[in-house]
SERO-4910 file (N, C-alpha, C, O; in steps of 0.05 Angstrom, whole numbers):
BEGIN
 pado doro    nc1    nc2    nc3   cac1   cac2   cac3    cc1    cc2    cc3    oc1    oc2    oc3
  Met    A     18    -24      0      0      0      0     18     24      0     37     25     15
  Ser    A     11     44    -17     28     68    -18     20     88      3     -1     84     16
  Gln    A     35    108      7     30    128     27      5    144     21     -9    152     39
  His    A     -1    148     -6    -25    163    -14    -50    148     -8    -70    159      1
  Glu    A    -50    122    -14    -73    105     -8    -78    103     21   -101    102     30
  Ala    A    -57    102     37    -60    101     66    -71    126     78    -84    125     99
  Ala    A    -66    148     64    -76    174     74   -104    179     68   -115    198     81
  Arg    A   -118    163     50   -146    169     43   -164    162     67   -158    143     82
  Thr    A   -185    176     70   -204    172     92   -222    149     86   -225    142     62
  Pro    A   -234    137    106   -253    115    100   -276    123     82   -285    107     66
  Asp    A   -286    149     84   -308    157     68   -301    157     38   -316    149     21
  Glu    A   -276    167     32   -268    168      5   -265    139     -6   -271    134    -30
  Ser    A   -255    120     11   -252     93      1   -280     80     -5   -282     66    -25
  Gly    A   -300     86     12   -327     75      7   -340     86    -18   -353     71    -32
  Ala    A   -335    112    -22   -347    124    -46   -335    113    -71   -348    109    -91
  Ala    A   -308    108    -70   -295     97    -94   -305     69   -100   -310     62   -123
  Glu    A   -308     52    -78   -317     25    -82   -346     25    -93   -352      9   -112
  Ser    A   -363     42    -82   -391     43    -92   -392     52   -120   -409     43   -136
  Gly    A   -375     71   -128   -374     81   -156   -366     59   -174   -377     57   -196
  Gly    A   -346     43   -166   -337     21   -183   -358      0   -186   -361    -12   -208
  Ala    A   -374     -6   -164   -395    -26   -166   -417    -17   -184   -428    -32   -200
  Glu    A   -424      9   -182   -445     20   -200   -436     19   -229   -453     13   -247
  Ser    A   -410     25   -234   -401     24   -262   -402     -5   -272   -407    -10   -296
  Thr    A   -396    -24   -254   -396    -52   -262   -425    -61   -268   -429    -75   -288
  Arg    A   -445    -53   -251   -472    -60   -256   -483    -47   -281   -499    -58   -296
  Gly    A   -474    -22   -286   -483     -8   -310   -473    -21   -335   -487    -21   -356
  Gly    A   -450    -32   -334   -440    -46   -358   -453    -72   -363   -455    -81   -386
  Ala    A   -463    -85   -342   -475   -112   -345   -504   -109   -353   -514   -126   -368
  Asn    A   -519    -89   -343   -548    -86   -348   -553    -59   -362   -551    -38   -349
  Pro    A   -558    -59   -389   -563    -33   -403   -590    -21   -395   -608    -36   -387
  Pro    A   -593      4   -397   -618     17   -388   -641      8   -406   -638      5   -430
  Ala    A   -664      3   -394   -688     -6   -409   -700     16   -426   -698     40   -418
  Ala    A   -711      9   -449   -724     28   -467   -749     39   -455   -764     25   -442
  Pro    A   -754     64   -459   -779     76   -448   -803     63   -460   -804     59   -485
  Ser    A   -824     56   -445   -849     44   -454   -866     64   -469   -867     88   -463
  Ser    A   -881     53   -491   -898     71   -507   -922     79   -491   -934     62   -477
  Arg    A   -929    104   -492   -952    114   -477   -973    125   -496   -966    137   -517
  Asp    A   -998    122   -489  -1020    133   -505  -1022    163   -498  -1031    170   -476
  Glu    A  -1015    180   -518  -1014    209   -513  -1041    222   -516  -1044    246   -511
  Arg    A  -1062    206   -524  -1089    218   -526  -1100    225   -499  -1094    212   -479
  Pro    A  -1115    246   -497  -1126    253   -471  -1146    232   -461  -1160    219   -477
  Arg    A  -1146    228   -436  -1163    208   -424  -1192    216   -428  -1200    238   -421
  Pro    A  -1210    197   -439  -1238    205   -443  -1252    209   -416  -1245    198   -396
  Gln    A  -1272    226   -418  -1287    233   -394  -1303    209   -384  -1306    204   -360
  Tyr    A  -1315    193   -404  -1330    169   -397  -1320    146   -412  -1314    148   -436
  Gly    A  -1317    123   -399  -1308     99   -413  -1279    100   -420  -1263    113   -407
  Glu    A  -1272     86   -443  -1245     85   -452  -1245     82   -482  -1265     76   -494
  Tyr    A  -1221     86   -494  -1219     84   -523  -1222     55   -532  -1214     36   -518
  Ala    A  -1233     52   -557  -1235     25   -569  -1208     16   -579  -1191     32   -585
  Pro    A  -1204    -10   -580  -1178    -20   -590  -1174    -13   -619  -1193     -8   -634
  Glu    A  -1149    -12   -627  -1143     -5   -655  -1153    -27   -674  -1152    -51   -668
  Gly    A  -1165    -18   -697  -1176    -36   -717  -1205    -44   -712  -1216    -59   -728
  Trp    A  -1217    -35   -691  -1245    -42   -685  -1263    -22   -699  -1259      2   -697
  Thr    A  -1284    -32   -713  -1303    -15   -726  -1331    -21   -716  -1336    -43   -705
  Trp    A  -1349     -2   -720  -1377     -5   -710  -1396     -1   -734  -1394     19   -748
  Thr    A  -1414    -20   -737  -1434    -19   -759  -1461    -14   -746  -1470    -29   -728
  Pro    A  -1475      8   -755  -1501     14   -742  -1521     -8   -749  -1520    -19   -771
  Pro    A  -1540    -14   -732  -1560    -34   -738  -1579    -24   -760  -1584      0   -763
  Val    A  -1589    -43   -776  -1607    -37   -799  -1636    -35   -789  -1646    -52   -775
  Asp    A  -1648    -12   -797  -1676     -9   -790  -1694    -22   -811  -1695    -13   -834
  Glu    A  -1707    -44   -804  -1723    -59   -823  -1746    -42   -835  -1752    -45   -858
  Arg    A  -1758    -26   -819  -1780     -9   -829  -1770     11   -849  -1783     15   -870
  Ala    A  -1748     23   -843  -1737     43   -862  -1728     30   -888  -1733     41   -910
  Ala    A  -1716      5   -887  -1708     -9   -911  -1733    -17   -928  -1732    -14   -952
  Ala    A  -1754    -26   -915  -1778    -33   -929  -1791     -9   -943  -1800    -10   -966
  Ala    A  -1791     14   -929  -1802     39   -941  -1786     48   -965  -1797     56   -985
  Ala    A  -1759     45   -963  -1742     53   -986  -1747     34  -1010  -1747     44  -1032
  Ala    A  -1750      8  -1004  -1755    -11  -1026  -1782     -4  -1040  -1784     -5  -1064
  Glu    A  -1803      2  -1024  -1828      9  -1036  -1827     35  -1053  -1839     37  -1074
  Ala    A  -1811     54  -1043  -1808     79  -1058  -1794     74  -1084  -1802     85  -1105
  Asn    A  -1773     57  -1084  -1759     51  -1109  -1777     36  -1129  -1776     41  -1153
  Ala    A  -1794     18  -1119  -1812      3  -1137  -1833     22  -1149  -1839     19  -1172
  Ala    A  -1843     40  -1133  -1862     60  -1143  -1850     78  -1164  -1863     84  -1184
  Ala    A  -1825     86  -1160  -1812    103  -1180  -1807     87  -1206  -1811     99  -1228
  Ala    A  -1799     62  -1204  -1795     46  -1229  -1822     41  -1243  -1822     42  -1268
  Ala    A  -1844     37  -1229  -1870     34  -1242  -1879     59  -1255  -1893     58  -1276
  Ala    A  -1872     82  -1244  -1880    107  -1256  -1864    113  -1281  -1875    126  -1299
  Val    A  -1839    104  -1283  -1823    109  -1306  -1828     90  -1329  -1827     97  -1352
  Ser    A  -1835     64  -1322  -1838     44  -1343  -1860     49  -1363  -1855     43  -1386
  Pro    A  -1884     60  -1356  -1904     65  -1377  -1895     86  -1398  -1905     85  -1420
  Ala    A  -1876    103  -1390  -1867    123  -1410  -1847    112  -1429  -1842    125  -1450
  Ala    A  -1836     88  -1424  -1816     77  -1442  -1828     71  -1470  -1815     78  -1489
  Pro    A  -1852     57  -1473  -1862     52  -1500  -1868     78  -1515  -1863     79  -1539
  Ala    A  -1877     98  -1501  -1883    124  -1515  -1857    136  -1525  -1856    146  -1547
  Asp    A  -1835    135  -1509  -1810    145  -1518  -1799    129  -1541  -1788    141  -1560
  Ala    A  -1802    103  -1540  -1793     87  -1562  -1809     92  -1588  -1798     92  -1610
  Gln    A  -1835     98  -1584  -1851    104  -1608  -1843    131  -1620  -1842    133  -1644
  Arg    A  -1838    151  -1602  -1830    177  -1613  -1802    176  -1626  -1798    189  -1646
  Ser    A  -1785    160  -1616  -1758    158  -1627  -1757    140  -1651  -1737    139  -1665
  Gly    A  -1779    125  -1657  -1779    108  -1681  -1765     82  -1678  -1755     71  -1697
  Thr    A  -1764     71  -1653  -1751     46  -1648  -1770     23  -1647  -1762      1  -1640
  Gly    A  -1797     27  -1654  -1816      5  -1654  -1810    -15  -1676  -1800     -7  -1697
  Arg    A  -1817    -40  -1672  -1812    -61  -1692  -1839    -70  -1704  -1857    -78  -1690
  Ala    A  -1840    -68  -1731  -1865    -76  -1745  -1865   -107  -1748  -1844   -120  -1747
  His    A  -1889   -118  -1752  -1892   -147  -1757  -1880   -153  -1784  -1886   -139  -1804
  Pro    A  -1865   -175  -1786  -1852   -181  -1812  -1872   -186  -1834  -1868   -176  -1857
  Val    A  -1895   -199  -1829  -1915   -204  -1850  -1928   -178  -1859  -1932   -174  -1883
  Asp    A  -1934   -161  -1840  -1946   -135  -1847  -1927   -119  -1863  -1935   -106  -1883
  Arg    A  -1901   -119  -1856  -1881   -104  -1871  -1879   -114  -1900  -1878    -99  -1919
  Met    A  -1880   -141  -1903  -1877   -153  -1929  -1901   -145  -1947  -1897   -137  -1970
  Trp    A  -1925   -147  -1936  -1949   -141  -1952  -1950   -111  -1958  -1959   -103  -1980
  Thr    A  -1942    -95  -1939  -1943    -66  -1944  -1924    -58  -1967  -1932    -42  -1984
  Ile    A  -1900    -69  -1966  -1881    -62  -1987  -1890    -73  -2014  -1888    -59  -2034
  Ala    A  -1901    -97  -2014  -1911   -108  -2039  -1934    -91  -2051  -1934    -86  -2075
  Leu    A  -1953    -83  -2034  -1975    -66  -2044  -1965    -39  -2053  -1977    -28  -2072
  Leu    A  -1945    -28  -2040  -1934     -2  -2049  -1921     -5  -2077  -1923     13  -2093
  Val    A  -1907    -27  -2081  -1895    -32  -2107  -1916    -35  -2129  -1914    -23  -2151
  Ile    A  -1937    -50  -2123  -1959    -52  -2142  -1972    -25  -2146  -1980    -18  -2169
  Gly    A  -1974     -9  -2125  -1985     18  -2127  -1970     36  -2146  -1981     54  -2158
  Val    A  -1943     32  -2148  -1927     48  -2166  -1936     43  -2195  -1941     62  -2210
  Phe    A  -1939     18  -2202  -1948     12  -2230  -1977     21  -2234  -1984     29  -2256
  Gly    A  -1993     18  -2213  -2021     27  -2216  -2022     57  -2220  -2038     67  -2236
  Ala    A  -2006     73  -2205  -2006    102  -2208  -1997    110  -2236  -2008    128  -2248
  Leu    A  -1976     96  -2246  -1966    102  -2273  -1987     95  -2295  -1991    110  -2314
  Tyr    A  -2000     72  -2291  -2021     64  -2311  -2044     84  -2310  -2054     92  -2332
  Asn    A  -2054     91  -2287  -2076    110  -2285  -2069    137  -2296  -2085    150  -2309
  Ser    A  -2045    146  -2291  -2036    172  -2302  -2036    172  -2332  -2044    191  -2345
  Leu    A  -2026    150  -2343  -2025    147  -2373  -2054    146  -2384  -2059    157  -2405
  Ala    A  -2071    132  -2370  -2099    129  -2379  -2113    157  -2379  -2128    164  -2397
  Ile    A  -2108    172  -2358  -2121    199  -2356  -2109    217  -2378  -2124    233  -2389
  Phe    A  -2083    215  -2383  -2071    232  -2403  -2082    226  -2431  -2084    244  -2447
  Gln    A  -2089    201  -2436  -2099    194  -2462  -2130    195  -2465  -2141    188  -2485
  Leu    A  -2143    203  -2444  -2172    204  -2445  -2183    221  -2468  -2202    212  -2481
  Pro    A  -2173    244  -2473  -2185    259  -2496  -2183    245  -2523  -2201    249  -2540
  Thr    A  -2163    229  -2527  -2160    215  -2553  -2173    187  -2552  -2181    177  -2574
  Thr    A  -2177    176  -2530  -2189    149  -2528  -2219    150  -2520  -2232    129  -2518
  Ala    A  -2229    174  -2515  -2257    176  -2507  -2276    165  -2528  -2295    152  -2521
  Leu    A  -2271    171  -2553  -2289    163  -2574  -2289    132  -2577  -2310    120  -2580
  Glu    A  -2265    120  -2575  -2264     91  -2577  -2277     78  -2553  -2291     57  -2556
  Ser    A  -2273     89  -2530  -2286     78  -2506  -2317     81  -2508  -2331     63  -2500
  Ala    A  -2326    103  -2519  -2355    107  -2522  -2366     87  -2542  -2388     77  -2538
  Lys    A  -2352     81  -2564  -2362     62  -2583  -2363     34  -2571  -2382     19  -2576
  Leu    A  -2344     27  -2555  -2344      1  -2542  -2367     -1  -2522  -2380    -22  -2520
  Ser    A  -2371     20  -2507  -2394     20  -2488  -2420     18  -2502  -2439      4  -2493
  Ala    A  -2423     33  -2525  -2448     32  -2540  -2454      5  -2551  -2477     -4  -2551
  Ser    A  -2434     -9  -2560  -2438    -36  -2570  -2446    -55  -2548  -2462    -74  -2553
  Met    A  -2436    -51  -2524  -2444    -68  -2502  -2472    -62  -2492  -2486    -81  -2484
  Leu    A  -2480    -37  -2495  -2507    -30  -2486  -2528    -33  -2508  -2552    -32  -2503
  Gly    A  -2519    -37  -2533  -2538    -40  -2555  -2550    -14  -2564  -2574    -14  -2572
  Ile    A  -2535      7  -2564  -2545     33  -2573  -2526     43  -2595  -2505     32  -2600
  Asp    A  -2535     65  -2607  -2519     77  -2629  -2494     90  -2617  -2496    105  -2598
  Ala    A  -2472     85  -2630  -2446     97  -2621  -2444    125  -2630  -2454    132  -2652
  Pro    A  -2431    143  -2614  -2427    171  -2623  -2408    172  -2647  -2391    155  -2651
  Ala    A  -2412    193  -2662  -2395    196  -2687  -2369    210  -2681  -2349    205  -2694
  Glu    A  -2370    229  -2662  -2346    245  -2657  -2346    254  -2628  -2366    253  -2614
  Phe    A  -2322    263  -2619  -2318    274  -2592  -2301    298  -2594  -2279    298  -2605
  Val    A  -2312    321  -2584  -2297    346  -2584  -2292    353  -2555  -2310    362  -2541
  Pro    A  -2267    351  -2545  -2261    358  -2517  -2266    387  -2511  -2262    404  -2528
  Gly    A  -2277    392  -2487  -2282    420  -2479  -2256    434  -2470  -2235    421  -2467
  Pro    A  -2258    460  -2466  -2234    475  -2458  -2223    468  -2430  -2200    473  -2425
  Ala    A  -2240    456  -2413  -2231    449  -2386  -2218    422  -2384  -2208    414  -2363
  Val    A  -2217    407  -2407  -2206    380  -2406  -2177    379  -2398  -2169    363  -2381
  Pro    A  -2159    397  -2408  -2131    396  -2399  -2128    400  -2369  -2111    387  -2357
  Thr    A  -2145    417  -2358  -2144    420  -2329  -2152    395  -2314  -2140    387  -2294
  Phe    A  -2174    382  -2324  -2182    357  -2311  -2160    336  -2312  -2155    322  -2293
  Val    A  -2147    334  -2335  -2126    314  -2339  -2102    320  -2320  -2092    302  -2307
  Leu    A  -2095    345  -2318  -2072    353  -2301  -2078    347  -2271  -2061    337  -2257
  Val    A  -2102    354  -2263  -2110    349  -2235  -2111    319  -2229  -2103    310  -2208
  Gly    A  -2122    303  -2248  -2124    275  -2244  -2096    262  -2241  -2092    245  -2224
  Ile    A  -2077    270  -2258  -2050    258  -2256  -2037    267  -2230  -2023    251  -2217
  Ala    A  -2040    292  -2222  -2029    301  -2197  -2040    286  -2173  -2025    280  -2154
  Leu    A  -2066    280  -2174  -2078    265  -2152  -2067    237  -2150  -2064    226  -2128
  Gln    A  -2062    225  -2173  -2050    198  -2173  -2023    198  -2158  -2018    180  -2142
  Leu    A  -2006    217  -2165  -1980    218  -2152  -1982    225  -2122  -1968    214  -2106
  Val    A  -2000    244  -2116  -2003    251  -2088  -2013    228  -2071  -2004    224  -2049
  Leu    A  -2032    213  -2082  -2042    190  -2067  -2021    169  -2062  -2019    158  -2040
  Trp    A  -2004    164  -2082  -1983    143  -2077  -1962    153  -2057  -1954    138  -2039
  Phe    A  -1953    177  -2061  -1932    187  -2042  -1944    190  -2014  -1930    185  -1994
  Gly    A  -1969    198  -2012  -1981    199  -1985  -1983    171  -1972  -1978    168  -1948
  Ala    A  -1990    151  -1989  -1991    124  -1978  -1963    114  -1970  -1960    101  -1950
  Leu    A  -1943    122  -1985  -1916    114  -1978  -1907    126  -1951  -1896    112  -1934
  Leu    A  -1911    152  -1948  -1902    165  -1923  -1918    155  -1899  -1906    151  -1878
  Trp    A  -1944    152  -1903  -1960    143  -1880  -1954    114  -1872  -1952    108  -1849
  Ser    A  -1950     97  -1893  -1942     70  -1887  -1915     68  -1872  -1912     53  -1854
  Arg    A  -1897     84  -1881  -1870     84  -1868  -1872     93  -1839  -1860     81  -1822
  Ala    A  -1888    114  -1834  -1891    123  -1806  -1904    102  -1789  -1895     98  -1766
  Arg    A  -1924     88  -1799  -1937     67  -1782  -1918     43  -1779  -1919     30  -1757
  Leu    A  -1903     36  -1799  -1884     14  -1796  -1863     20  -1775  -1855      3  -1759
  Arg    A  -1853     45  -1775  -1833     53  -1755  -1844     53  -1727  -1830     48  -1708
  Ala    A  -1870     58  -1725  -1883     58  -1699  -1892     30  -1690  -1903     27  -1668
  Gly    A  -1888     10  -1708  -1896    -17  -1701  -1926    -22  -1704  -1937    -40  -1690
  Arg    A  -1940     -7  -1721  -1969    -10  -1725  -1974    -22  -1753  -1957    -21  -1770
  Leu    A  -1998    -34  -1756  -2005    -46  -1781  -2008    -24  -1803  -2020     -3  -1798
  Ala    A  -1997    -30  -1827  -1998    -10  -1848  -2006    -22  -1875  -2006     -8  -1895
  Trp    A  -2013    -48  -1876  -2019    -61  -1902  -2044    -49  -1915  -2046    -49  -1939
  Trp    A  -2062    -38  -1899  -2087    -28  -1910  -2084     -1  -1923  -2102      7  -1939
  Ile    A  -2063     13  -1918  -2060     41  -1929  -2056     40  -1959  -2070     56  -1972
  Pro    A  -2039     23  -1971  -2038     22  -2000  -2064     14  -2013  -2071     23  -2035
  Leu    A  -2080     -3  -2000  -2106    -11  -2011  -2125     12  -2012  -2139     17  -2032
  Val    A  -2126     28  -1990  -2143     51  -1990  -2135     71  -2011  -2152     83  -2025
  Ala    A  -2108     75  -2014  -2098     93  -2034  -2106     84  -2062  -2112    100  -2080
  Gly    A  -2105     57  -2067  -2112     46  -2093  -2141     51  -2100  -2148     57  -2123
  Val    A  -2159     47  -2080  -2187     51  -2084  -2192     81  -2091  -2208     87  -2109
  Ala    A  -2179     98  -2076  -2183    127  -2081  -2172    135  -2109  -2184    152  -2122
  Ala    A  -2151    123  -2118  -2140    129  -2144  -2159    119  -2166  -2162    133  -2186
  Phe    A  -2172     97  -2162  -2192     87  -2182  -2215    106  -2184  -2226    112  -2205
  Ile    A  -2224    116  -2161  -2247    135  -2160  -2239    161  -2175  -2256    172  -2189
  Val    A  -2214    169  -2172  -2205    193  -2186  -2206    189  -2217  -2214    206  -2232
  Val    A  -2198    165  -2226  -2198    159  -2254  -2227    160  -2265  -2232    171  -2286
  Val    A  -2246    149  -2250  -2274    149  -2259  -2285    177  -2260  -2298    184  -2279
  Val    A  -2279    192  -2239  -2290    220  -2238  -2278    237  -2261  -2293    251  -2275
  Val    A  -2252    235  -2265  -2240    250  -2287  -2251    241  -2314  -2256    258  -2332
  Gly    A  -2255    215  -2318  -2266    206  -2343  -2294    217  -2348  -2301    224  -2370
  Met    A  -2311    217  -2327  -2337    228  -2330  -2336    258  -2337  -2352    268  -2353
  Leu    A  -2318    273  -2324  -2315    301  -2330  -2306    306  -2359  -2316    324  -2372
  Val    A  -2288    289  -2368  -2279    292  -2396  -2301    286  -2415  -2305    301  -2435
  Phe    A  -2317    265  -2410  -2339    259  -2428  -2360    281  -2427  -2372    288  -2448
  Ala    A  -2365    292  -2403  -2385    312  -2401  -2377    339  -2413  -2394    357  -2416
  Ser    A  -2352    342  -2420  -2343    367  -2432  -2355    371  -2460  -2355    394  -2470
  Asp    A  -2364    350  -2472  -2377    352  -2499  -2407    344  -2495  -2413    320  -2492
  Pro    A  -2425    363  -2493  -2454    356  -2488  -2466    337  -2509  -2481    319  -2502
  Gly    A  -2459    341  -2534  -2470    323  -2555  -2460    295  -2552  -2474    276  -2557
  Phe    A  -2436    292  -2543  -2424    265  -2538  -2439    250  -2516  -2445    226  -2518
  Met    A  -2446    264  -2495  -2460    252  -2473  -2489    245  -2481  -2499    225  -2472
  Gln    A  -2501    262  -2497  -2529    256  -2506  -2529    231  -2524  -2549    216  -2523
  Ser    A  -2508    227  -2540  -2508    203  -2557  -2504    178  -2541  -2512    156  -2550
  Leu    A  -2493    180  -2517  -2490    156  -2500  -2514    150  -2483  -2516    129  -2471
  Thr    A  -2533    169  -2482  -2557    165  -2466  -2578    151  -2482  -2585    160  -2504
  Pro    A  -2589    129  -2473  -2609    114  -2488  -2634    131  -2492  -2642    145  -2473
  Ala    A  -2646    130  -2515  -2670    145  -2521  -2694    133  -2507  -2697    108  -2506
  Pro    A  -2711    149  -2495  -2735    138  -2482  -2754    125  -2501  -2757    135  -2524
  Gln    A  -2766    104  -2493  -2784     89  -2511  -2813     97  -2506  -2831     86  -2519
***
């Protein structure tokens, strides 16, 4: 033992020994890591839910039933308007048989309109021959001549125009009804009947333009 160590007081020796022991313990046991703390403020009532926990509110059966009824009523109110919208937009589908007959009658109507127009145009020149044929069938004297009146060209022009108007009108009306999904086969038939009536009326007007010609076709009273 040196003179300096012998001169130290007992208190200094105890402090040194305790310091060495603490340093030895510090080297053997490292300081523990600080524990994680919830920094949220403590709730006034109850406690916080665990992490990852969710809450689903209960389903009100009455409210769900009322919502389903409301949706069904809205769908029922919208559905009747669908056919009308389809009809206005032209998305209706016509019956295949009706479409076939309508197109066929319209094609026949084209040739009918052309034939009637030609017959009306030739009425002033064929009136005498037609009158002779009619007289032979009725057993009366045939007229000798036919002199068309001044209004005959107007009658002929109107008759031809009506033939074309009737056919085009039947075409447009039939097309509109086919696009709407409605029956249209009867439209060309009605137009054909009307065209025949026009031919008869124009023929009578042309014959009546010559008074002597009409008198020769009238049977004499017995």
